C-alpha positions as CSV (number, residue, x, y, z in Angstrom):
1,M,74.4,-38.1,-97.8
2,V,75.7,-36.7,-100.9
3,L,78.2,-35.2,-98.8
4,V,78.9,-37.9,-96.5
5,L,78.9,-40.1,-99.3
6,N,82.0,-38.1,-100.2
7,V,84.1,-37.6,-97.2
8,F,83.6,-41.6,-96.5
9,K,84.7,-41.8,-99.8
10,Q,87.2,-39.9,-99.5
11,A,88.2,-41.1,-95.4
12,L,88.7,-44.6,-96.6
13,T,91.1,-44.1,-99.9
14,I,93.0,-42.1,-97.5
15,T,92.7,-45.0,-94.5
16,L,93.8,-47.4,-97.5
17,F,97.1,-45.8,-98.0
18,V,98.1,-45.2,-94.3
19,F,97.7,-48.6,-93.5
20,T,99.4,-49.9,-96.8
21,M,102.1,-47.4,-95.9
22,M,102.4,-48.3,-92.2
23,L,102.3,-52.2,-92.9
24,I,105.2,-52.1,-95.6
25,L,107.8,-50.2,-92.6
26,D,106.4,-52.2,-90.1
27,Y,107.2,-55.0,-92.0
28,F,110.5,-53.7,-93.3
29,N,111.3,-53.0,-89.4
30,V,110.7,-56.9,-88.4
31,L,113.0,-57.9,-91.2
32,T,116.0,-56.0,-90.6
33,K,115.8,-56.1,-86.5
34,G,118.7,-56.0,-84.8
35,R,120.8,-54.1,-87.1
36,V,119.5,-50.8,-86.6
37,N,121.1,-50.4,-83.3
38,N,124.8,-51.3,-84.8
39,L,123.8,-48.0,-87.1
40,I,122.7,-45.5,-84.9
41,K,126.1,-45.8,-83.0
42,G,128.3,-43.3,-83.7
43,K,130.1,-39.4,-83.5
44,Q,126.7,-37.4,-82.3
45,W,126.2,-36.0,-86.1
46,R,125.3,-40.1,-87.2
47,Q,123.6,-39.8,-84.0
48,Y,121.2,-36.1,-85.5
49,T,120.9,-37.5,-88.7
50,I,119.9,-41.1,-88.3
51,S,117.3,-39.8,-85.5
52,S,115.8,-36.7,-87.9
53,F,115.4,-39.8,-90.6
54,L,114.1,-42.1,-88.8
55,G,111.9,-38.9,-87.8
56,S,111.0,-38.2,-91.5
57,T,109.5,-41.4,-92.2
58,P,105.8,-41.6,-92.4
59,G,104.6,-42.3,-89.0
60,C,105.0,-43.2,-85.5
61,L,107.5,-45.8,-86.0
62,G,109.8,-44.0,-86.5
63,A,109.3,-41.6,-83.4
64,F,108.9,-45.6,-81.4
65,L,112.3,-46.4,-82.5
66,N,114.3,-42.7,-81.7
67,V,112.5,-43.2,-78.2
68,S,113.9,-46.6,-78.2
69,F,117.6,-45.9,-78.5
70,Y,117.3,-42.7,-76.1
71,V,116.5,-44.9,-72.8
72,H,119.3,-47.0,-74.1
73,G,121.4,-44.9,-74.3
74,L,122.5,-45.0,-78.1
75,I,121.1,-41.3,-78.7
76,S,121.0,-37.8,-77.2
77,F,118.9,-35.5,-75.9
78,G,119.2,-33.4,-79.0
79,A,119.3,-36.3,-81.1
80,L,115.9,-37.4,-80.0
81,V,114.9,-33.6,-80.2
82,G,115.8,-33.4,-84.0
83,G,114.0,-36.4,-84.3
84,M,110.9,-35.1,-83.2
85,I,111.2,-32.5,-85.2
86,A,111.4,-34.2,-87.7
87,T,108.5,-36.3,-86.9
88,S,104.7,-35.3,-88.2
89,G,102.5,-38.5,-86.8
90,D,100.5,-41.1,-89.2
91,E,99.3,-37.3,-90.6
92,A,102.4,-37.8,-93.1
93,F,100.4,-40.5,-95.0
94,V,97.5,-37.7,-95.4
95,L,99.6,-35.7,-96.5
96,L,101.7,-37.4,-98.9
97,A,98.1,-38.9,-99.8
98,M,96.8,-35.5,-100.6
99,V,99.6,-32.9,-102.2
100,P,102.1,-35.2,-102.0
101,K,104.9,-33.0,-103.8
102,Q,104.5,-30.5,-100.8
103,A,104.9,-33.5,-98.4
104,M,108.3,-34.8,-99.8
105,F,108.8,-30.7,-99.1
106,L,108.5,-31.1,-95.6
107,F,109.6,-33.7,-95.3
108,A,112.8,-32.4,-96.3
109,L,112.2,-29.7,-94.5
110,L,112.2,-31.0,-90.9
111,F,114.3,-33.9,-91.8
112,V,117.1,-30.7,-92.2
113,F,115.6,-29.0,-89.6
114,G,115.8,-32.2,-87.3
115,I,119.7,-32.3,-87.5
116,V,120.5,-28.9,-87.2
117,L,118.4,-28.2,-84.4
118,G,118.5,-31.6,-83.0
119,W,122.4,-30.1,-82.5
120,L,121.5,-26.9,-81.4
121,S,119.1,-28.6,-78.5
122,D,122.0,-30.9,-77.0
123,K,124.2,-27.3,-76.5
124,I,121.6,-25.2,-75.1
125,A,120.7,-27.7,-72.8
126,G,124.8,-28.5,-72.2
127,G,124.6,-24.6,-71.1
128,L,121.4,-24.6,-68.8
129,K,122.9,-27.8,-67.2
130,L,119.7,-30.0,-68.1
131,K,119.7,-33.9,-66.3
132,T,118.6,-35.6,-68.9
133,C,117.9,-39.0,-69.7
134,S,121.5,-39.2,-72.4
135,H,123.0,-41.7,-70.1
136,C,119.9,-44.7,-69.8
137,T,120.6,-48.1,-69.9
138,L,117.6,-50.4,-70.1
139,Q,117.8,-53.9,-71.2
140,V,117.9,-54.1,-74.6
141,V,114.9,-55.4,-76.3
142,H,114.5,-59.1,-77.5
143,E,115.0,-59.7,-81.0
144,N,112.1,-60.9,-82.8
145,Q,113.3,-64.7,-84.0
146,E,109.7,-65.2,-86.2
147,T,112.1,-63.5,-89.3
148,N,111.0,-66.5,-92.1
149,F,108.5,-64.3,-93.6
150,F,109.4,-66.3,-97.0
151,S,109.2,-70.3,-96.2
152,R,106.7,-72.0,-98.5
153,Q,106.4,-74.5,-96.4
154,L,105.0,-71.6,-93.3
155,I,102.5,-70.1,-95.9
156,I,101.1,-73.6,-96.8
157,K,101.2,-74.4,-92.8
158,N,98.8,-70.7,-92.7
159,Y,96.8,-72.2,-95.2
160,I,95.6,-75.7,-93.4
161,K,94.0,-73.9,-90.1
162,P,93.8,-70.5,-90.7
163,S,92.9,-68.5,-88.2
164,S,89.7,-66.5,-87.6
165,I,92.0,-63.6,-87.9
166,R,94.1,-64.0,-91.2
167,I,90.3,-65.1,-93.0
168,M,89.0,-61.7,-91.7
169,L,91.8,-59.8,-93.0
170,V,92.8,-61.7,-96.0
171,S,89.1,-61.3,-97.5
172,T,88.9,-57.7,-96.4
173,A,92.2,-57.1,-98.3
174,G,90.6,-58.4,-101.0
175,I,87.4,-57.6,-101.0
176,V,89.4,-53.9,-101.2
177,T,91.8,-55.2,-104.0
178,I,88.5,-55.7,-105.9
179,A,87.0,-51.5,-105.1
180,V,90.2,-50.1,-106.1
181,I,90.1,-51.9,-109.5
182,L,86.0,-50.7,-109.6
183,G,86.5,-47.3,-109.1
184,F,84.3,-47.5,-105.3
185,I,87.7,-46.7,-103.6
186,G,90.3,-43.8,-105.2
187,S,88.9,-42.5,-108.3
188,S,86.2,-43.9,-110.4
189,S,89.2,-42.5,-113.2
190,W,92.3,-44.4,-113.7
191,N,94.7,-41.8,-113.3
192,I,98.0,-42.1,-111.6
193,K,96.9,-41.6,-107.9
194,Q,94.7,-44.6,-108.7
195,V,97.0,-47.0,-110.1
196,I,99.4,-46.3,-107.2
197,L,96.4,-47.0,-104.4
198,L,96.2,-50.1,-106.7
199,V,99.5,-50.8,-106.6
200,L,99.2,-50.2,-102.5
201,S,96.1,-53.0,-102.2
202,I,98.1,-55.6,-104.1
203,V,101.4,-55.1,-101.4
204,S,99.0,-54.6,-99.0
205,F,97.4,-58.0,-99.5
206,S,100.6,-59.8,-100.3
207,I,101.8,-59.2,-97.1
208,I,99.2,-59.8,-95.4
209,A,98.6,-63.5,-97.5
210,T,101.9,-64.9,-96.7
211,V,103.0,-63.2,-93.2
212,P,104.4,-65.8,-90.2
213,E,100.6,-66.2,-88.2
214,H,102.7,-63.7,-85.0
215,F,103.4,-60.5,-87.4
216,L,99.8,-61.1,-88.7
217,K,98.3,-61.4,-84.9
218,E,100.7,-58.5,-83.0
219,H,101.5,-56.6,-85.6
220,I,99.3,-56.0,-88.4
221,W,96.0,-56.8,-86.3
222,K,96.6,-55.2,-82.9
223,H,99.0,-52.8,-84.2
224,I,98.4,-52.2,-86.5
225,A,94.9,-52.4,-87.3
226,K,93.3,-51.7,-83.5
227,K,96.1,-49.3,-82.6
228,H,96.1,-47.0,-85.7
229,I,93.7,-47.1,-88.9
230,I,90.0,-46.7,-87.2
231,R,91.6,-43.7,-85.2
232,I,92.5,-42.3,-88.9
233,F,89.5,-43.3,-90.2
234,L,87.5,-41.3,-88.1
235,W,89.4,-37.8,-87.6
236,S,90.1,-37.9,-91.7
237,F,86.8,-38.7,-91.7
238,F,85.4,-35.9,-89.8
239,A,88.4,-33.3,-90.4
240,I,87.5,-33.9,-94.2
241,L,83.8,-33.5,-92.8
242,F,84.5,-30.4,-91.2
243,V,86.3,-29.0,-94.1
244,E,83.7,-29.7,-96.8
245,T,80.8,-28.6,-94.0
246,G,82.7,-25.5,-93.6
247,F,82.5,-24.9,-97.6
248,E,79.3,-25.1,-97.6
249,Y,77.2,-23.4,-94.3
250,W,79.8,-21.2,-93.0
251,D,82.1,-18.9,-94.3
252,I,86.0,-20.5,-93.5
253,E,87.5,-19.5,-96.5
254,G,86.9,-15.8,-94.4
255,F,87.2,-16.9,-91.3
256,V,91.0,-18.5,-91.4
257,Q,91.8,-15.7,-93.9
258,Q,91.3,-13.8,-91.2
259,H,92.0,-14.7,-88.1
260,M,95.2,-16.4,-89.4
261,E,97.4,-15.8,-86.6
262,L,94.7,-16.7,-84.4
263,V,94.9,-19.9,-86.8
264,G,98.7,-20.4,-86.9
265,L,98.7,-20.2,-82.7
266,I,96.0,-22.3,-82.3
267,A,97.6,-25.1,-84.9
268,V,101.2,-25.5,-82.6
269,L,98.5,-24.8,-79.6
270,L,97.3,-27.8,-80.5
271,A,99.6,-30.1,-81.5
272,I,101.2,-30.0,-77.8
273,V,98.8,-33.3,-77.2
274,P,100.8,-36.0,-77.6
275,E,98.3,-37.9,-80.6
276,S,98.0,-38.0,-84.1
277,G,94.5,-36.6,-84.9
278,P,94.0,-32.6,-84.1
279,H,97.0,-31.6,-86.5
280,M,94.8,-33.4,-89.5
281,I,92.4,-30.1,-89.5
282,F,95.1,-28.7,-90.4
283,V,96.7,-31.1,-93.1
284,M,92.9,-30.8,-94.3
285,L,93.2,-27.0,-94.9
286,Y,96.3,-26.5,-96.3
287,A,95.3,-29.2,-98.7
288,K,93.0,-27.1,-99.6
289,G,94.8,-24.2,-100.1
290,L,93.5,-22.4,-97.2
291,I,96.5,-21.9,-95.0
292,P,99.5,-21.2,-95.9
293,F,102.9,-24.0,-95.8
294,S,104.1,-21.7,-92.5
295,I,101.2,-23.0,-90.5
296,L,101.3,-26.6,-91.3
297,L,105.8,-26.9,-91.2
298,A,105.1,-24.6,-87.3
299,S,103.1,-27.5,-86.9
300,S,104.4,-30.0,-87.4
301,I,108.1,-29.0,-86.0
302,V,105.5,-29.1,-81.8
303,Q,103.7,-32.0,-82.8
304,D,104.9,-36.0,-83.1
305,G,101.4,-37.9,-83.6
306,H,101.9,-40.0,-80.7
307,G,105.5,-40.8,-81.0
308,M,106.0,-39.5,-77.1
309,L,104.2,-41.5,-75.4
310,P,106.5,-44.0,-75.2
311,L,108.8,-41.8,-73.8
312,L,105.9,-40.4,-71.2
313,S,105.3,-43.9,-69.2
314,Y,109.6,-43.5,-68.9
315,T,110.5,-40.0,-68.3
316,V,107.5,-37.4,-67.7
317,K,110.2,-34.3,-66.8
318,D,112.6,-35.2,-70.8
319,S,109.3,-35.5,-72.4
320,V,107.5,-31.8,-70.9
321,L,111.4,-30.0,-72.2
322,I,111.6,-32.2,-75.4
323,K,107.6,-30.5,-76.3
324,I,109.2,-26.6,-74.9
325,F,112.6,-27.3,-76.7
326,N,110.1,-27.8,-79.9
327,L,107.2,-25.0,-79.4
328,A,110.3,-22.6,-79.0
329,F,111.7,-24.0,-82.6
330,G,108.2,-24.8,-84.0
331,I,106.6,-20.6,-83.5
332,I,109.9,-19.1,-84.6
333,I,110.0,-21.2,-86.9
334,G,107.2,-20.6,-89.0
335,L,107.0,-17.2,-87.7
336,G,109.8,-16.2,-89.3
337,F,108.7,-18.7,-92.7
338,Y,105.1,-16.4,-92.5
339,L,106.7,-13.5,-92.1
340,L,108.8,-14.8,-95.4
341,G,105.5,-14.8,-96.5
342,F,105.6,-18.9,-97.3
């Protein structure tokens, strides 16, 4: 029971961190919507840089933006490959929560690889004469008109007759903030991580309490809470439980050390699945010092969370091609780093 409660607390802490970071990114995206198209247009190296930067931001939002740019003909096939290479999905938030220094190094490395391998992918695709969706021209998505987030009248109006979703989310955010202060979430003692967690919980509460009803329902409730957070909590909980149980009842450390090559192969093969979650196990193993950086890097290159799902609905062929490119790059680079001792 003590083990389960400890795992539950760790998973809850990670979920809070993930939720707040996703909330901030979504909030920023809505406030700046419409400006990204002008930024992304330009020469190919700008496309590689921007798509890799978006991909290297935590979560799947950057990947979704890259897919949108691709099907609108704003970026090339290689730029999308590079963006997916740089993408680590929702597990990026977990890495930031558990091993922040190593996470930042990984993101920087993926960003560089995304640019270089994006350019190389376009060269390979051109040499093989692959027919890709580089000139798609879907209708431009309508701009969100609800960007006046700081209107006092609008905030007051939201609380004259508050919706049930607002009452639930604001109450939950307030309870979570108090739980962080009391040490029920995070660490029972105050340190830099606990201070950061408190700041994030306050920011989360402030955003939830002041945003318009549309953003609250469509972005926070339907998108972040219902589609991401429950899944993140469950994957975090069971991944941590798997590792912790392995330490207590099974020689997981000995198995990993004796079958490191097999673990690496499993990591990149599981990363093919267009879904955040399976990669979480290897994040936990790395955080515990059980696998080397090379395996985490290879898995991160191949996997892209569920950033590929929107593209699958538009073109299965291009989705498969991108996964083939990423799998090849992940195996080659991961193996290279592994042989170099990383």
